[in-house]
N, C-alpha and C positions, 0 to 999 in steps of 0.2 A: 506180667503178665503171663498167662495161662498158657498151656501148650494147643487148647485149642484157637485161643486167641493169634497165637502164631500161625497157625496153618493156616487159620483165615485170611491173614495178610495178602494181598495180591503179589507184593514182589519186595525187594531191598530199596534203601534201607527201611528197616522194621519202624522208625519213629516217624517217617515221611516217605511211604512206598513211590519209587519212580512212576510208576502207572497203574490204573485199575484195572480190574478182572474185565475181561472181553466178553462176548466177542465185539469188534470195533468197528462203528459206522463210519463211512468216510462220504462227504457231502463236496461236489463240484471238484473231484480230483481231474486234473487237467493233465494229459501225457502229449509228450512229445516221443515217439518210439522212429529211429531208424534201424531199418532192416538191410543187414549186408550179409555178403558171404565172406570167410575166413579161410585161414589156414587150417587144413584138416588136421595136421600134426598137433597144431596149437591146441585146436578143440579137442582132441582125445588127451592132450596131457590135463587139459581144465575139468574133465569129466572123471567124476567118483565112480569107480564099479559097484554096483551092476549096470549103471547107465550108458547107453549106446548113442552114439551122434544121430541125429536125424538128417541127414544130409550136412552141408558145410554153413547152415544157418544160425546167424547170432543177429542179435538184437541189442541196440545200445537206448535206455530210455531216461528220461526226464521226467518226473511228477511233482506237480506245485499241488499241495494238499494245503487249502485255508481251512478246513473246518474239520477235525478228525478227532471222534470221541477220545478223552483220555489223554491224545498226543499233540492237541492243537494244532497251530500252524506251522507247517516246515515247507522244507522241499527235497528233494531225494533226488540223485542218478546212479547208474551203473548198468550193468550187461548182464545178458543171458543166453544160455545155448539152447537151442532148439535140440531135444533127446527124445531117446525113448525108454521107458522102466516096462521090461518084461512086454515089449510089444506096443505099450501104450504111447502115444506120442506126448510129450510134457516138455515145459519150460524149466532148464535149471539156471538157479542165480548163482551167478560166478561172485561178483563185487557188487558192492552198493556203499554211496557215501551222500551223507546227510548232516544237516545243520540242528540237531535238536536231540537232547539227550534222552528223554523219554523213550522216543520210537527206536533209537539206536538199542537202547539197553532194552526194551521189551520185545524188538524185533529178534534180538541174538538168544533172548533166554527161553522165550517161549518156542518160536518155530525154527530158530536157526538162521534165520537171515544173515547173509555175510557183512554185517554193517561196520562202517568207520565213518570217522567224522571227517567231515568237507564241506564245501561251499559249492552246492549247486544252484544256478539259478534258470529259470525259465520266463522267457518275456517276448513280447511282439514289439519288434522294431521295425517300425514302417512295414513294409510288404513282406516281412520276416519273421516266423517263429524261431526264436533262437535260444539254445540251448548253451549255458557253460559249465564248466567244472572245475573249481581251484582245489587243489589239495598242496598246504604248508605254501601258500601264497602264490603258488605256481601255477597257469593255467595248462590243465593237463586233457581237455575234452572241449571241442566246440560241434554242435549240431546244428544246422539250419535246414529249415523246409520252407519251402514256396508257402504262402498264407493262405489257408481254406480255396484252394483251387478246384479239387474232384470231391464232392458228397459221396458219403457211404451211406449205405443201410445202417440205421441206429438199429436196429433190433438184431440184425444180421451180426453187428459186432459185440452186441451183448450176450447174444448165444455164444461166440468165440470165446469172449473171456470167461465167462462162468463155466463153459464146459473144459477148458483146458485145464489138466493136471500140472499145477504149480508144486518143484521139489526144490528141498533147503538140504544141506548137509550141516547137521547141528553136531559141533565137538563141544565137550565141556569137560574139563580135566577134574579129578579128584584131587584130594589136599597134599597129597603126593606127587602130583603131576600126571600121573598116570592117566589114561582116557576111562573116564566115569560114564558119560553119555558120549555114542557115537553112532548118529542114526540119518538113514534118508528120511526126511518128512516132507509129506505131500499135503497140501492142500486144494481147495476150489473157492474161488470169489463167489459170493452170493449176493442175491437180490439187487443183481447188475442192472441199472438202469442209464443207458446212454444217452447223454443230451445233443451230442453232434460228434459226428465221426467225419474226418477228411483223410486223402490219400494224395499224397504229392511227390515232385521231387524232393531230393534231400541230399544233404553232403556232412561228410563227419569227418573230424581231424582229430587224430589221437596221438599223444605228447609222450613219448616213455618217461617214467617215473620209478624209480627203486621202489617206492611204499606205496604207489597208486598205480597197478599195474594194469591200466584198461588198455595200453599198446600192445602187451602181451598177447591179443588177439586181434590180429592186424586187419585193417580194412583190405579186401581184395577186389571185392566188388558191391558198390550200391544198389540196393534192389527197391526200396521206395521208403517214404517217411509216412508216418501215421499222427493225425493230431485229433484227441480224442476229450470229452468231458464226459466224467459219470458219477454217478452217485453209487457205492456197492459196499457190501460187509466183508470184513474179513474175519473168517471163523477161526476157531482153533482147527489145528492139525490132526494128522494121524501117523504113525510110525510106518514106512514103506520097508525099511530094512535096517536091519539092525546088525552094526559090525562086531558087536559085543558076545551076540547070542550063540 
């Protein structure tokens, strides 16, 4: 295999790449988002500089993705902190857990998504939208929301999703273990079409686990839940801050 062929390959392993080149289209991505207030000291400890907290706002999410280009059919769960980057409001991804190798590898390698393997599940059980997250066979998160009670404006939600800056911390070591890449990566969702959006009462239960530390951002006050279904495109990102520069 020539140098040009190697550099044209989308990802490792060379003989069977984990994922193709993007951008990546997601159809019928379903969300359960539970917004809550957490401990300000815990939030500050999780946020890498130069990000600053934007209040004490955290959200925990479940995402069911039945049709995603290059990544297939999988589910995902995790949490993010409302923050500011140089005064610009953003969402900082703290930790994410999912059940599929391709988006785990691709998300970490391209954008720096903080992804690990876990078993998230989002389903409707009678009148309750229910999200669970299992790690090492133990349930570490349970989220519930009343099913489709307060309808939201689809276009307003689409505008909010595409307009909000999303930020990840991308860390990749060199072959000697020292940092090779240490960046804050930003991106905006594109071509967002919301098919339905609801708001309603919700509850969130987080269980401490040493290797799945979702409970390290404790629930102080539940704000609201959101239930969304959308098509969208995940584009490539940009470097907002380089810690090695």
